NUDO-759782 format. One record per residue (C-alpha): residue in one letter; residue number from 0; x, y, z. Coordinates in Angstrom, 3 decimals, padded with zeros to 6 digits. Layout:
N
R residu num        u        v        w
R      A NUM        X        Y        Z
...
END
This chain:
337
R residu num        u        v        w
R      M   0  049.977 -017.685  002.617
R      P   1  046.806 -019.566  000.859
R      N   2  044.811 -017.668 -002.100
R      R   3  041.811 -015.964 -000.669
R      T   4  040.668 -014.747 -003.992
R      L   5  036.760 -015.465 -004.490
R      T   6  035.431 -017.376 -007.281
R      P   7  032.315 -015.343 -009.367
R      R   8  030.158 -018.150 -007.715
R      A   9  031.281 -017.476 -004.596
R      L  10  030.813 -013.704 -004.961
R      R  11  027.498 -013.988 -006.137
R      R  12  026.917 -016.206 -003.279
R      A  13  027.750 -013.453 -001.024
R      A  14  026.019 -010.900 -002.730
R      R  15  022.737 -012.698 -002.467
R      S  16  023.488 -013.268  001.241
R      L  17  023.916 -009.639  001.787
R      R  18  020.840 -008.647 -000.057
R      T  19  018.936 -010.808  002.071
R      V  20  020.299 -009.595  005.444
R      V  21  019.516 -005.882  004.049
R      R  22  016.225 -006.861  003.153
R      R  23  015.161 -008.311  006.467
R      G  24  016.532 -005.231  008.144
R      R  25  014.361 -003.084  006.450
R      T  26  011.544 -005.333  006.993
R      E  27  012.225 -005.363  010.672
R      A  28  012.361 -001.572  010.370
R      D  29  009.315 -001.075  008.705
R      W  30  007.369 -003.431  010.932
R      L  31  008.890 -001.856  014.265
R      R  32  007.586  001.773  012.876
R      S  33  004.223  000.347  011.516
R      R  34  002.934 -001.231  015.188
R      R  35  001.241  002.084  016.064
R      D  36 -000.250  002.790  012.435
R      Q  37 -003.267  002.234  010.692
R      A  38 -004.868  001.969  007.091
R      D  39 -008.180  000.712  006.114
R      V  40 -006.779 -001.929  003.971
R      A  41 -003.264 -003.558  003.215
R      V  42 -002.227 -004.885  000.036
R      F  43  000.815 -007.035 -000.594
R      H  44  001.871 -007.115 -004.236
R      E  45  004.900 -006.302 -006.159
R      F  46  003.430 -003.652 -008.405
R      H  47  004.549 -002.372 -011.887
R      D  48  004.081  000.458 -014.007
R      P  49  002.108 -000.751 -017.187
R      P  50  002.478 -002.505 -019.386
R      Y  51  002.661 -005.549 -017.235
R      G  52  000.884 -008.698 -016.282
R      G  53 -002.845 -008.988 -015.905
R      G  54 -003.056 -009.335 -012.337
R      N  55 -000.938 -005.955 -012.217
R      Q  56 -003.213 -004.297 -014.107
R      F  57 -006.365 -005.301 -012.249
R      L  58 -004.798 -004.694 -008.772
R      L  59 -003.820 -001.193 -009.925
R      A  60 -007.572 -000.535 -010.858
R      L  61 -008.784 -002.025 -007.699
R      V  62 -006.394  000.037 -005.360
R      A  63 -007.280  003.142 -007.489
R      E  64 -011.068  002.499 -006.761
R      F  65 -010.346  002.119 -003.133
R      G  66 -008.483  005.638 -003.407
R      R  67 -011.532  007.216 -004.852
R      R  68 -013.692  005.889 -001.843
R      G  69 -011.519  007.861  000.595
R      L  70 -010.155  004.406  001.963
R      A  71 -006.254  004.642  003.137
R      V  72 -004.497  001.854  001.410
R      E  73 -000.747  000.572  002.640
R      I  74  001.287 -001.310  000.345
R      N  75  003.388 -004.080  001.262
R      R  76  002.953 -003.437  005.023
R      L  77  000.278 -004.310  007.641
R      S  78  000.151 -001.830  010.373
R      G  79 -000.762 -002.575  013.899
R      G  80 -004.521 -001.079  013.586
R      T  81 -005.324 -002.293  009.825
R      P  82 -008.011 -004.414  010.120
R      G  83 -007.667 -006.519  006.808
R      C  84 -004.979 -007.574  004.134
R      L  85 -005.337 -008.590  000.763
R      F  86 -002.014 -010.707 -000.692
R      N  87 -002.036 -011.489 -004.239
R      S  88 -001.144 -015.101 -005.550
R      F  89  002.571 -015.363 -005.334
R      N  90  003.781 -011.897 -006.307
R      F  91  004.867 -010.707 -003.182
R      D  92  007.663 -010.986 -000.464
R      F  93  006.770 -013.935  001.093
R      G  94  009.018 -013.386  004.305
R      R  95  007.918 -009.964  004.657
R      L  96  004.211 -010.749  004.994
R      R  97  004.800 -013.525  007.232
R      R  98  006.931 -010.994  009.569
R      F  99  003.597 -008.414  009.357
R      A 100  001.006 -011.015  009.528
R      R 101 -000.963 -010.809  013.012
R      E 102 -004.074 -011.938  015.152
R      G 103 -006.795 -009.839  014.697
R      A 104 -005.976 -008.839  010.816
R      R 105 -008.190 -010.448  008.257
R      M 106 -005.989 -012.304  005.512
R      V 107 -007.505 -012.947  002.103
R      H 108 -005.421 -014.501 -000.555
R      R 109 -006.103 -013.817 -004.101
R      V 110 -004.923 -016.585 -006.456
R      D 111 -004.863 -017.633 -010.009
R      G 112 -003.994 -020.939 -011.839
R      P 113 -003.201 -023.561 -010.936
R      V 114  000.114 -021.695 -011.797
R      G 115  001.731 -025.125 -013.347
R      V 116 -001.577 -025.518 -015.869
R      Y 117 -001.538 -022.262 -016.512
R      R 118  002.477 -021.818 -017.636
R      G 119  002.580 -025.647 -018.655
R      F 120  005.260 -026.312 -016.332
R      D 121  005.760 -026.582 -012.657
R      D 122  008.603 -025.038 -010.871
R      G 123  007.116 -025.154 -007.423
R      T 124  005.092 -021.842 -007.289
R      D 125  001.694 -023.874 -006.949
R      A 126  003.264 -025.363 -003.673
R      R 127  004.664 -022.275 -002.362
R      I 128  000.782 -020.619 -003.049
R      F 129 -000.586 -023.787 -001.149
R      R 130  001.783 -023.230  001.847
R      V 131  001.397 -019.514  002.603
R      N 132 -002.360 -019.884  001.971
R      A 133 -002.767 -022.780  004.722
R      E 134 -000.099 -020.790  007.161
R      L 135 -001.858 -017.261  006.724
R      A 136 -005.540 -017.149  004.701
R      D 137 -008.517 -016.602  006.539
R      A 138 -010.226 -016.630  002.712
R      T 139 -009.244 -017.322 -000.842
R      V 140 -010.369 -015.221 -004.010
R      F 141 -010.445 -017.162 -007.098
R      Q 142 -010.674 -015.160 -010.220
R      S 143 -012.993 -017.603 -012.281
R      Q 144 -015.009 -020.725 -011.466
R      W 145 -012.819 -022.605 -013.727
R      S 146 -009.763 -021.874 -011.383
R      L 147 -011.646 -022.846 -008.450
R      D 148 -012.778 -026.154 -010.062
R      K 149 -009.391 -027.011 -011.473
R      H 150 -007.981 -026.693 -008.246
R      R 151 -010.010 -029.116 -006.762
R      E 152 -009.722 -031.176 -009.872
R      L 153 -005.939 -031.299 -008.734
R      G 154 -007.192 -032.315 -005.046
R      V 155 -006.259 -028.912 -003.520
R      E 156 -008.636 -026.832 -001.359
R      L 157 -007.605 -023.448 -000.514
R      C 158 -009.165 -021.717  002.458
R      Q 159 -012.763 -020.507  002.291
R      P 160 -013.162 -019.858 -001.266
R      V 161 -014.960 -017.345 -003.089
R      V 162 -014.811 -016.533 -007.061
R      I 163 -014.803 -012.906 -007.737
R      R 164 -014.013 -012.068 -011.484
R      N 165 -011.638 -009.323 -012.420
R      T 166 -012.629 -006.320 -014.149
R      V 167 -011.101 -003.169 -015.180
R      D 168 -010.540  000.813 -014.964
R      P 169 -013.580  001.963 -017.118
R      S 170 -011.900  005.423 -017.151
R      I 171 -009.219  003.657 -019.149
R      F 172 -011.070  000.659 -021.233
R      H 173 -014.559  001.650 -022.564
R      P 174 -016.386  001.784 -025.809
R      P 175 -015.790  004.637 -028.541
R      A 176 -018.301  007.231 -028.959
R      Q 177 -019.048  005.982 -032.003
R      R 178 -018.055  003.227 -034.502
R      E 179 -017.579  003.061 -038.243
R      T 180 -019.806  000.348 -039.725
R      L 181 -018.490 -002.422 -042.009
R      D 182 -020.125 -001.697 -045.013
R      G 183 -017.843 -004.805 -046.696
R      R 184 -014.701 -003.442 -045.585
R      P 185 -012.389 -005.995 -043.680
R      L 186 -013.202 -007.192 -040.333
R      R 187 -010.495 -005.504 -038.008
R      V 188 -009.146 -008.187 -035.469
R      V 189 -007.075 -007.584 -032.671
R      S 190 -005.107 -009.839 -030.079
R      T 191 -002.944 -008.926 -027.020
R      S 192 -000.555 -010.624 -024.670
R      W 193  002.055 -008.921 -022.469
R      S 194  003.850 -012.346 -021.790
R      S 195  005.625 -014.398 -024.605
R      N 196  004.677 -017.702 -023.069
R      P 197  003.814 -019.878 -025.908
R      R 198  000.798 -021.244 -024.191
R      K 199 -000.692 -017.288 -025.179
R      G 200 -001.322 -018.911 -028.273
R      R 201  001.108 -017.893 -030.660
R      D 202  000.920 -020.815 -032.776
R      V 203 -002.978 -019.553 -033.428
R      L 204 -001.701 -016.608 -034.860
R      Q 205  000.834 -017.978 -037.025
R      R 206 -001.789 -020.100 -038.832
R      L 207 -004.122 -017.492 -038.939
R      G 208 -001.427 -015.091 -040.745
R      R 209 -000.720 -017.660 -043.062
R      E 210 -004.510 -018.538 -043.981
R      L 211 -006.109 -015.359 -043.840
R      D 212 -007.776 -013.418 -046.622
R      P 213 -006.761 -009.644 -046.406
R      A 214 -010.076 -008.797 -048.255
R      R 215 -011.772 -010.207 -045.209
R      L 216 -009.604 -009.915 -042.317
R      R 217 -006.947 -007.382 -040.652
R      V 218 -005.473 -008.684 -037.720
R      T 219 -003.432 -006.919 -035.334
R      F 220 -001.145 -008.083 -032.241
R      V 221 -000.101 -006.075 -029.491
R      G 222  002.467 -007.266 -026.865
R      N 223  005.282 -009.447 -026.822
R      S 224  006.100 -012.478 -028.964
R      D 225  009.499 -014.384 -029.867
R      V 226  008.133 -015.206 -033.126
R      A 227  006.735 -013.165 -036.345
R      F 228  003.602 -013.628 -037.774
R      E 229  002.571 -013.668 -041.477
R      R 230  000.424 -010.473 -042.493
R      I 231 -000.270 -009.693 -039.308
R      R 232  000.501 -006.233 -038.061
R      S 233  002.630 -006.578 -034.840
R      I 234  002.955 -003.402 -032.458
R      P 235  005.237 -003.657 -028.994
R      A 236  003.492 -003.687 -025.624
R      V 237  002.201 -000.211 -024.971
R      P 238  000.922  001.378 -021.718
R      S 239 -002.990  000.958 -020.746
R      R 240 -004.341  004.400 -022.301
R      E 241 -002.440  003.746 -025.618
R      L 242 -003.572  000.124 -025.628
R      A 243 -007.239  001.017 -024.901
R      D 244 -007.171  003.763 -028.303
R      I 245 -005.983  000.586 -030.195
R      L 246 -008.476 -001.773 -028.958
R      R 247 -011.006  000.989 -029.836
R      E 248 -010.018  000.876 -033.474
R      H 249 -010.983 -002.722 -033.804
R      D 250 -014.066 -004.484 -034.494
R      V 251 -013.509 -008.079 -032.380
R      Y 252 -011.073 -009.400 -030.003
R      L 253 -009.150 -012.679 -030.500
R      A 254 -008.159 -014.483 -027.163
R      T 255 -005.930 -017.337 -027.877
R      S 256 -004.444 -018.339 -024.459
R      R 257 -004.522 -021.772 -023.030
R      D 258 -005.831 -022.412 -019.172
R      D 259 -006.008 -018.858 -018.546
R      P 260 -007.955 -018.345 -015.514
R      C 261 -009.394 -014.849 -015.894
R      S 262 -007.602 -013.011 -019.052
R      N 263 -007.384 -009.235 -018.325
R      A 264 -006.256 -008.882 -021.743
R      L 265 -009.814 -010.301 -022.634
R      L 266 -011.539 -008.248 -020.092
R      E 267 -009.920 -004.934 -021.436
R      A 268 -010.983 -005.939 -024.944
R      L 269 -014.716 -006.664 -023.796
R      A 270 -014.784 -003.525 -022.057
R      C 271 -014.019 -001.773 -025.041
R      G 272 -016.981 -003.088 -026.890
R      L 273 -015.208 -005.501 -028.757
R      P 274 -017.107 -009.057 -029.070
R      A 275 -014.497 -011.760 -028.675
R      V 276 -013.505 -014.941 -030.847
R      Y 277 -011.944 -017.085 -027.971
R      L 278 -010.389 -020.435 -027.397
R      R 279 -012.523 -022.681 -025.565
R      S 280 -010.224 -022.901 -022.474
R      G 281 -009.780 -021.979 -018.916
R      G 282 -012.122 -018.848 -017.853
R      H 283 -012.740 -017.400 -021.559
R      P 284 -016.066 -018.816 -021.587
R      E 285 -017.296 -017.490 -018.225
R      L 286 -016.021 -013.983 -019.443
R      V 287 -017.266 -013.645 -022.787
R      G 288 -020.898 -015.358 -022.357
R      E 289 -022.975 -014.604 -025.261
R      G 290 -020.481 -011.723 -026.523
R      G 291 -018.984 -013.534 -028.965
R      F 292 -017.956 -017.186 -030.110
R      G 293 -015.802 -019.972 -029.167
R      Y 294 -013.517 -022.115 -030.955
R      D 295 -011.439 -025.568 -030.426
R      D 296 -009.204 -025.604 -033.165
R      A 297 -007.566 -022.765 -035.212
R      A 298 -008.812 -024.228 -038.329
R      E 299 -012.456 -023.255 -037.396
R      L 300 -011.326 -019.544 -037.189
R      T 301 -012.334 -018.332 -040.764
R      D 302 -015.836 -019.662 -040.180
R      V 303 -016.326 -018.247 -036.793
R      F 304 -015.185 -014.838 -037.945
R      E 305 -017.503 -015.005 -040.565
R      Q 306 -020.484 -015.840 -038.116
R      L 307 -019.379 -013.054 -035.923
R      R 308 -019.454 -010.800 -038.930
R      S 309 -022.898 -011.349 -039.414
R      E 310 -023.918 -010.991 -035.843
R      L 311 -021.620 -008.242 -034.622
R      D 312 -023.829 -005.797 -033.379
R      E 313 -026.210 -008.449 -031.641
R      R 314 -023.010 -009.875 -029.730
R      R 315 -021.764 -006.650 -028.794
R      A 316 -024.954 -005.595 -027.284
R      A 317 -024.603 -008.862 -025.488
R      I 318 -021.116 -008.158 -023.456
R      R 319 -021.393 -008.349 -019.822
R      L 320 -018.784 -006.920 -017.374
R      P 321 -018.920 -006.458 -013.784
R      S 322 -018.227 -002.897 -012.819
R      L 323 -015.199 -002.023 -010.599
R      S 324 -017.639 -000.525 -008.175
R      D 325 -019.230 -003.941 -007.638
R      V 326 -015.999 -005.604 -007.647
R      A 327 -014.610 -003.618 -005.193
R      D 328 -017.447 -003.922 -002.922
R      R 329 -017.045 -007.636 -003.203
R      Y 330 -013.501 -007.714 -002.123
R      L 331 -014.333 -005.480  000.838
R      D 332 -017.112 -007.754  001.922
R      V 333 -014.622 -010.663  002.193
R      L 334 -011.955 -008.440  003.661
R      K 335 -014.680 -007.745  006.386
R      G 336 -015.308 -011.251  006.761
END
């Protein structure tokens, strides 16, 4: 009698196949139950409790704002009577969205990237985004003008583009009631990153840690990193409210990421009243405006921090962020068409 023992590889393949069948079955059952239902808006995104990535943080804030307005929001399903659907980049079940998409529902695709440029490698994610956009989208929301321009530079045109910058939940990220004056003390600098991708700028922090003068700068990093930093206090990633408290304890934010289309970490810091020193890359210059200073090389940081020290109040007063209410209005306008 032949040996029918399955190899570990075959077992994993069988398990994947079973999960796919179960997922499709659940999708079909949910689709059938939803045909007579209705919400004001549908959102397709794989939500996670914070701390997590910037897109997740923004969509949590946006959905909460919709809820405060009394709008009914359904997550990862599009009922028969729901007029509009927002789906986020690639962070959702593509097969499920295709099953729920229907005539009469306005489909809006929120994108970032290009992902291959942002991550520094191409694993096919951008191609998947482009395909689902061409297949389903009635409009596309870019998070920065840089992101839209970069797609066009690469020869990519997505459906009916509009730029709507991200913002943050003001009930969490806001300035402190009062601030401690400098009075000769070290400038307190903070940098944050949920992702440990090297393009988040760990090399900048490593160099800064080696070269900083503790009498002039005290630097804190909050988030995930697979390398250690000299003379920089490191705090693991924390939930949003705890992060906001940490941000408000500092004077300045350091944005080190490369080709970041619309850094939510940077927006959170600006919302807490921190002028930014930022790498001139991606959407950073758009977000900061006059609320800080840019740099091109880490060797410039000491001088840039000294310049910002002398203009701290002026640059803080120049911070401008769109309100969550205005951003929600713009999204609803696009969803209505």
